[in-house]
Backbone bond lengths (Angstrom), bond angles and torsions (degrees), N, CA, C in turn:
res aa  C-N    CA-C-N  psi(-1)  N-CA   C-N-CA  omega(-1)  CA-C   N-CA-C  phi
1 M - - - 1.445 - - 1.522 108.54 -
2 K 1.287 114.82 87.97 1.447 120.70 -177.63 1.519 109.32 -111.29
3 R 1.330 114.95 128.76 1.455 120.23 178.78 1.515 109.44 -93.31
4 A 1.311 115.56 140.98 1.454 121.75 174.01 1.515 108.06 -127.48
5 M 1.330 116.72 140.63 1.459 120.50 176.35 1.520 108.40 -87.69
6 I 1.317 115.24 122.78 1.458 121.70 177.86 1.524 109.25 -89.37
7 V 1.319 116.00 -43.87 1.465 122.84 176.83 1.529 106.30 -122.24
8 P 1.345 118.02 100.74 1.459 119.70 -176.96 1.527 111.98 -65.00
9 P 1.340 116.31 159.88 1.462 118.47 179.21 1.527 111.17 -65.75
10 V 1.307 115.35 148.23 1.458 120.97 178.05 1.522 107.52 -83.49
11 L 1.320 115.34 119.72 1.458 120.80 177.84 1.520 107.01 -99.22
12 A 1.300 116.23 104.42 1.461 122.10 -173.46 1.526 111.66 -65.07
13 D 1.334 114.79 155.05 1.459 120.50 175.00 1.524 110.62 -58.98
14 A 1.326 116.39 -25.80 1.465 120.57 179.40 1.528 111.38 -62.78
15 A 1.340 117.43 -33.44 1.465 120.69 178.59 1.523 110.24 -65.67
16 L 1.318 117.00 -45.33 1.459 120.75 178.18 1.521 110.37 -64.45
17 A 1.318 117.17 -42.54 1.466 120.58 178.52 1.526 111.24 -61.54
18 E 1.333 116.42 -39.98 1.464 120.59 179.37 1.530 111.03 -65.41
19 L 1.331 117.04 -41.14 1.464 120.84 177.95 1.522 110.97 -66.41
20 K 1.325 116.79 -43.98 1.473 119.97 179.10 1.522 110.94 -63.40
21 D 1.318 117.04 -36.67 1.457 120.57 176.93 1.533 110.31 -65.13
22 W 1.337 117.16 -43.31 1.470 122.08 178.93 1.527 110.96 -60.26
23 L 1.349 115.91 -38.28 1.463 121.00 -178.45 1.527 113.40 -90.57
24 A 1.322 117.21 -3.19 1.475 123.06 -177.76 1.531 111.21 59.62
25 I 1.322 116.16 43.84 1.464 122.42 177.22 1.521 107.80 -101.96
26 T 1.333 116.28 129.62 1.463 120.05 -177.19 1.524 113.18 -114.02
27 T 1.341 117.71 -7.16 1.464 120.25 -179.41 1.534 110.11 -99.39
28 N 1.317 115.64 168.20 1.464 121.97 178.51 1.524 112.12 -97.41
29 R 1.317 117.52 2.23 1.462 122.55 -173.34 1.533 112.70 -58.10
30 D 1.327 118.14 -38.45 1.463 121.96 -175.53 1.524 114.02 -101.54
31 D 1.320 118.36 14.00 1.469 121.11 -175.23 1.528 113.20 -57.07
32 A 1.325 117.71 -42.15 1.470 120.33 -178.07 1.526 110.90 -64.54
33 S 1.318 117.50 -45.27 1.469 119.76 -179.58 1.526 111.06 -70.29
34 L 1.318 117.86 -35.26 1.469 120.56 177.25 1.526 110.98 -66.29
35 T 1.325 117.27 -39.23 1.464 120.96 177.47 1.524 109.94 -65.24
36 A 1.327 117.39 -40.11 1.468 120.71 177.04 1.529 110.50 -63.43
37 L 1.316 117.81 -38.61 1.468 121.16 177.41 1.527 110.98 -66.58
38 L 1.318 117.79 -37.63 1.467 120.73 176.19 1.527 110.53 -63.32
39 R 1.324 117.71 -42.36 1.467 120.99 178.84 1.535 110.32 -64.29
40 A 1.336 116.41 -41.14 1.463 119.93 177.47 1.531 110.65 -64.64
41 A 1.323 117.08 -38.35 1.465 120.97 178.13 1.532 110.78 -66.43
42 L 1.328 117.62 -36.01 1.470 121.02 174.84 1.529 110.33 -61.54
43 D 1.341 116.44 -43.65 1.470 120.78 178.57 1.526 111.03 -63.20
44 T 1.323 116.73 -41.89 1.468 121.00 179.00 1.519 110.71 -65.49
45 C 1.317 116.89 -39.39 1.466 121.73 177.42 1.529 109.59 -60.80
46 E 1.330 117.16 -43.85 1.462 120.21 178.86 1.527 110.99 -63.79
47 A 1.331 116.41 -43.72 1.465 120.05 -179.78 1.529 111.40 -63.36
48 F 1.324 116.90 -37.67 1.464 121.18 -178.09 1.527 112.18 -75.21
49 T 1.322 116.71 -44.88 1.469 120.53 -174.07 1.520 113.57 -89.26
50 G 1.329 117.34 -25.41 1.457 120.29 -173.82 1.517 112.04 83.19
51 L 1.327 117.16 10.29 1.460 123.04 -179.69 1.521 110.42 -123.56
52 M 1.326 117.16 137.11 1.464 119.91 171.82 1.519 106.42 -76.50
53 P 1.325 118.59 119.40 1.469 119.27 -177.04 1.532 113.56 -64.46
54 L 1.336 117.70 -48.90 1.463 121.55 -176.41 1.526 110.28 -111.96
55 E 1.310 115.69 143.96 1.460 121.36 -178.72 1.524 111.67 -60.29
56 A 1.335 114.34 139.48 1.455 121.62 178.10 1.529 108.33 -150.18
57 G 1.315 115.92 156.71 1.452 121.79 173.72 1.515 108.86 -93.60
58 C 1.317 117.37 127.96 1.470 121.52 -173.53 1.521 111.16 -132.49
59 E 1.323 114.08 168.13 1.454 120.86 169.34 1.516 107.96 -141.85
60 E 1.323 115.25 150.07 1.457 121.18 -179.04 1.522 108.81 -139.04
61 V 1.312 115.88 139.95 1.458 122.18 177.61 1.527 107.91 -91.37
62 L 1.333 115.94 126.86 1.465 122.37 178.91 1.530 109.62 -125.68
63 R 1.319 116.25 162.70 1.465 120.98 174.29 1.527 109.18 -69.30
64 A 1.295 117.28 148.38 1.466 122.08 175.35 1.528 107.06 -85.88
65 T 1.327 116.85 100.87 1.456 121.43 -175.70 1.522 111.06 -144.99
66 H 1.313 114.95 160.96 1.465 120.60 177.67 1.530 111.72 -85.42
67 D 1.333 117.71 -4.15 1.469 121.92 177.95 1.524 109.86 -85.36
68 W 1.329 116.13 150.25 1.454 120.37 174.64 1.525 108.84 -65.03
69 Q 1.323 115.98 134.45 1.461 122.42 176.88 1.518 108.78 -126.77
70 G 1.315 115.84 132.69 1.457 120.25 179.47 1.519 112.24 -86.40
71 I 1.313 114.92 146.52 1.462 122.30 172.79 1.524 106.40 -82.27
72 A 1.321 116.51 135.01 1.468 120.74 -174.78 1.528 112.55 -66.79
73 A 1.321 118.43 -36.51 1.464 121.35 -177.76 1.522 110.97 -75.28
74 S 1.330 114.32 151.75 1.457 119.67 179.87 1.525 108.67 -153.72
75 P 1.299 119.85 149.17 1.450 128.75 -6.69 1.530 111.66 -81.48
76 V 1.324 114.85 136.94 1.462 121.22 177.87 1.526 107.88 -81.54
77 I 1.310 115.50 131.46 1.466 121.95 -179.95 1.523 110.00 -94.59
78 A 1.341 115.22 -43.76 1.464 120.47 -178.56 1.517 109.59 -154.83
79 I 1.321 116.37 141.40 1.458 121.93 170.15 1.519 105.48 -99.07
80 T 1.328 115.70 116.01 1.460 120.49 -169.39 1.524 114.19 -100.03
81 G 1.324 117.79 -11.98 1.456 118.88 178.98 1.514 112.67 -177.79
82 V 1.341 114.69 152.14 1.462 122.32 175.26 1.518 106.36 -136.14
83 E 1.338 116.81 127.19 1.460 121.78 -179.21 1.520 110.04 -132.80
84 R 1.321 115.44 156.75 1.468 121.56 174.52 1.532 108.19 -78.28
85 L 1.321 115.57 144.63 1.460 121.51 176.49 1.529 107.72 -118.55
86 T 1.334 115.64 113.33 1.462 119.63 -178.18 1.524 110.56 -77.26
87 A 1.321 116.90 167.91 1.462 122.41 -178.78 1.522 112.39 -61.32
88 N 1.349 116.65 -30.37 1.469 119.21 179.64 1.528 112.59 -88.87
89 G 1.330 117.28 4.66 1.458 121.05 174.26 1.510 116.29 93.26
90 T 1.331 118.27 3.09 1.463 119.57 177.95 1.526 109.51 -84.94
91 L 1.304 114.78 154.34 1.463 121.86 -179.91 1.511 109.83 -105.77
92 S 1.324 115.29 145.71 1.456 120.06 173.91 1.522 108.43 -139.84
93 A 1.306 114.36 152.75 1.463 120.49 -175.59 1.521 111.58 -65.79
94 L 1.294 114.77 145.36 1.460 122.69 173.37 1.524 106.13 -103.12
95 P 1.324 119.38 135.14 1.470 119.72 179.31 1.532 110.79 -55.89
96 V 1.296 116.33 150.33 1.465 121.66 -177.96 1.520 111.28 -55.06
97 D 1.322 116.83 -39.79 1.463 119.68 -179.87 1.532 112.24 -91.13
98 G 1.332 116.72 16.20 1.455 121.47 -177.86 1.514 114.84 -83.41
99 C 1.333 117.26 -10.34 1.464 118.99 179.01 1.521 110.34 -153.67
100 L 1.311 114.46 162.02 1.464 122.36 172.57 1.511 107.30 -114.07
101 I 1.328 116.39 141.93 1.460 121.25 176.07 1.518 108.17 -124.77
102 D 1.332 115.33 152.14 1.458 120.33 -178.44 1.520 108.69 -151.18
103 I 1.307 115.97 143.43 1.462 122.47 171.78 1.519 106.36 -127.14
104 T 1.339 116.21 120.08 1.460 120.25 -177.95 1.520 110.68 -76.69
105 A 1.319 115.86 169.50 1.463 121.22 178.99 1.529 111.74 -60.99
106 E 1.341 117.53 -25.80 1.469 122.08 179.43 1.528 112.07 -84.00
107 G 1.329 117.47 -2.67 1.456 120.67 179.34 1.515 114.64 89.45
108 C 1.321 117.33 16.54 1.467 121.39 177.15 1.525 108.43 -87.48
109 G 1.321 116.78 122.17 1.454 121.31 177.96 1.514 109.85 -94.01
110 R 1.338 115.29 145.32 1.466 119.28 177.87 1.517 109.73 -149.13
111 V 1.343 113.44 156.96 1.464 121.32 -173.78 1.528 108.31 -141.34
112 R 1.332 116.22 146.84 1.466 120.77 170.28 1.520 108.92 -149.30
113 L 1.312 115.34 144.58 1.464 120.64 178.57 1.523 110.28 -80.06
114 T 1.315 115.86 144.97 1.465 121.14 175.47 1.525 110.88 -106.06
115 R 1.332 116.51 -9.60 1.460 122.61 178.43 1.525 108.98 -128.94
116 T 1.299 116.13 150.21 1.460 120.72 174.39 1.522 108.28 -79.24
117 I 1.333 115.84 134.77 1.466 120.67 177.69 1.527 108.54 -123.66
118 A 1.325 116.18 159.83 1.470 121.37 -178.03 1.527 111.64 -71.40
119 E 1.317 117.05 -31.28 1.459 121.45 -177.02 1.529 111.05 -74.20
120 S 1.320 116.49 153.61 1.471 120.27 -179.50 1.524 112.62 -98.18
121 R 1.337 116.60 -7.82 1.468 120.12 -179.50 1.520 111.39 -135.46
122 I 1.321 114.86 154.36 1.460 122.05 174.38 1.526 108.30 -128.98
123 I 1.316 115.34 158.92 1.464 121.30 174.52 1.523 106.72 -114.12
124 V 1.324 115.47 128.90 1.462 121.82 177.85 1.519 107.14 -110.37
125 R 1.330 116.17 125.54 1.469 121.69 175.92 1.523 107.80 -103.24
126 F 1.339 115.05 138.64 1.459 119.40 -176.36 1.522 111.07 -157.64
127 D 1.315 114.56 162.05 1.463 122.68 172.42 1.514 107.00 -109.16
128 A 1.337 115.89 134.62 1.459 120.34 -179.34 1.517 109.16 -143.43
129 G 1.319 116.09 154.79 1.461 121.76 176.30 1.510 110.91 147.71
130 L 1.309 115.27 150.02 1.456 121.94 -178.02 1.525 112.17 -76.89
131 S 1.329 116.89 -39.97 1.466 121.14 -175.73 1.523 110.43 -132.29
132 P 1.328 117.10 145.45 1.463 119.57 -179.41 1.530 113.20 -72.78
133 D 1.339 117.29 -23.71 1.462 119.48 -177.90 1.529 110.57 -153.28
134 W 1.318 115.45 169.98 1.459 122.56 -177.07 1.527 111.44 -58.98
135 A 1.312 117.71 -42.53 1.472 121.43 -175.61 1.528 112.31 -63.42
136 S 1.320 118.46 -30.93 1.467 120.20 -177.42 1.529 112.89 -95.39
137 L 1.325 117.21 2.75 1.457 120.87 176.58 1.529 109.11 -66.76
138 P 1.327 119.26 134.66 1.462 120.46 179.99 1.535 111.33 -54.24
139 E 1.310 115.05 141.98 1.468 122.50 -173.22 1.528 113.30 -52.85
140 G 1.326 118.32 -45.14 1.460 121.02 -178.25 1.517 112.40 -62.96
141 L 1.326 117.20 -41.92 1.464 120.48 177.95 1.520 110.81 -66.93
142 R 1.312 115.92 -45.83 1.464 120.68 -178.53 1.528 111.16 -61.56
143 H 1.323 115.75 -47.47 1.467 119.75 -178.43 1.530 110.46 -65.72
144 G 1.331 117.89 -37.55 1.454 120.92 176.97 1.524 112.30 -63.61
145 I 1.320 117.02 -39.46 1.468 121.57 177.96 1.523 109.85 -63.56
146 I 1.330 116.99 -44.33 1.470 121.50 178.07 1.529 110.17 -61.97
147 R 1.330 116.34 -47.64 1.470 119.71 -178.68 1.521 112.17 -63.42
148 L 1.320 117.92 -39.22 1.461 120.56 179.04 1.528 110.36 -66.45
149 A 1.329 117.61 -45.90 1.467 120.27 178.33 1.532 110.61 -60.66
150 A 1.327 117.47 -40.43 1.468 121.39 178.04 1.527 110.53 -64.85
151 H 1.327 116.31 -41.84 1.469 121.19 178.40 1.537 109.99 -60.98
152 Q 1.322 116.80 -44.54 1.463 120.55 179.83 1.523 111.22 -66.19
153 Y 1.317 116.94 -36.59 1.463 120.65 178.46 1.527 110.37 -65.13
154 R 1.309 116.59 -44.94 1.470 120.18 -178.73 1.522 112.19 -68.61
155 D 1.331 117.67 -31.54 1.465 121.58 -178.39 1.531 113.50 -97.34
156 R 1.312 117.69 14.81 1.467 121.02 -173.37 1.520 113.44 -61.88
157 D 1.311 119.02 -26.73 1.461 121.34 -177.64 1.525 113.18 -103.75
158 S 1.339 117.68 3.47 1.466 119.74 -175.52 1.526 112.64 -74.60
159 G 1.335 118.14 -23.76 1.451 121.26 -179.51 1.522 113.94 79.82
160 E 1.321 117.89 -0.52 1.459 121.22 179.09 1.519 109.44 -82.81
161 A 1.309 115.83 136.94 1.466 121.11 -178.98 1.522 109.92 -110.30
162 N 1.320 117.05 69.43 1.463 121.54 177.15 1.521 107.89 -95.36
163 H 1.336 116.89 114.49 1.459 120.65 -175.03 1.519 113.29 -90.17
164 A 1.317 117.64 -12.60 1.463 120.45 179.53 1.531 109.29 -81.23
165 P 1.331 116.86 142.95 1.467 118.14 177.11 1.529 110.05 -67.71
166 P 1.338 117.86 149.95 1.462 120.26 176.08 1.535 110.85 -57.31
167 R 1.316 116.51 156.52 1.472 120.67 -176.65 1.529 113.00 -57.27
168 A 1.329 117.06 -37.17 1.476 119.62 -179.78 1.526 110.73 -64.10
169 V 1.326 116.61 -37.24 1.472 120.91 178.20 1.526 110.05 -71.80
170 A 1.329 116.52 -44.09 1.470 120.53 178.87 1.526 110.43 -59.49
171 A 1.328 117.16 -38.05 1.472 120.49 178.59 1.525 111.35 -64.43
172 L 1.322 117.25 -36.93 1.472 120.67 177.95 1.522 111.80 -68.61
173 W 1.331 116.85 -34.35 1.459 121.66 -176.51 1.523 113.22 -88.86
174 Q 1.322 118.02 -18.58 1.466 121.76 -173.60 1.536 113.64 -53.00
175 P 1.334 119.74 -43.36 1.482 118.41 180.00 1.524 113.92 -61.21
176 W 1.303 117.83 -19.77 1.468 122.34 -177.41 1.514 112.26 -97.18
177 R 1.305 117.43 -6.51 1.461 121.54 -172.61 1.525 111.75 -68.74
178 R 1.316 115.65 130.39 1.454 123.02 175.22 1.505 108.43 -109.79
179 M 1.289 115.94 132.72 1.464 120.80 177.41 1.514 107.50 -106.66
180 R 1.338 116.15 140.95 1.460 121.40 176.97 1.516 109.03 -115.33
181 L 1.313 115.75 136.80 1.453 119.94 174.88 1.524 108.60 -85.63
182 A 1.303 114.95 134.77 1.477 118.96 -178.26 1.507 110.44 -86.52
């Protein structure tokens, strides 16, 4: 069950401006690396909280089964398509009545087949994310993303490989954290 982003989230110029302001950077020389750090901080925020911060278009490969299967990303806004995935990697249409889709009140998307198909896998396309844009992202998440990107920028030459967010960032994200039982 691997998710791929088809339409990545839009990272507004305001996010870069906010990070540059936090770091007191006035030149454009480091814009590319700062934007990459913001994207990495978004990924870390998702891994920590269990929520995609910004809306994106995604697809996920699932088993072809009659059991309900959950989509790993959350919150799911819309499930936009389900297709069969053949062994050689080609896609083919699934009949309209070939599956059921559901999105719970918590934003968990799930899919199940109503017909048996020859293929062993399906591809589910969906839109997921907490906020449509940077400006509407909740303050704690947004500020944590900025602080993490700034922390990574300042520690870029230290050689330390600490993958956990700093405690101040974790404290900002903690109210948003979703835990899943395995």
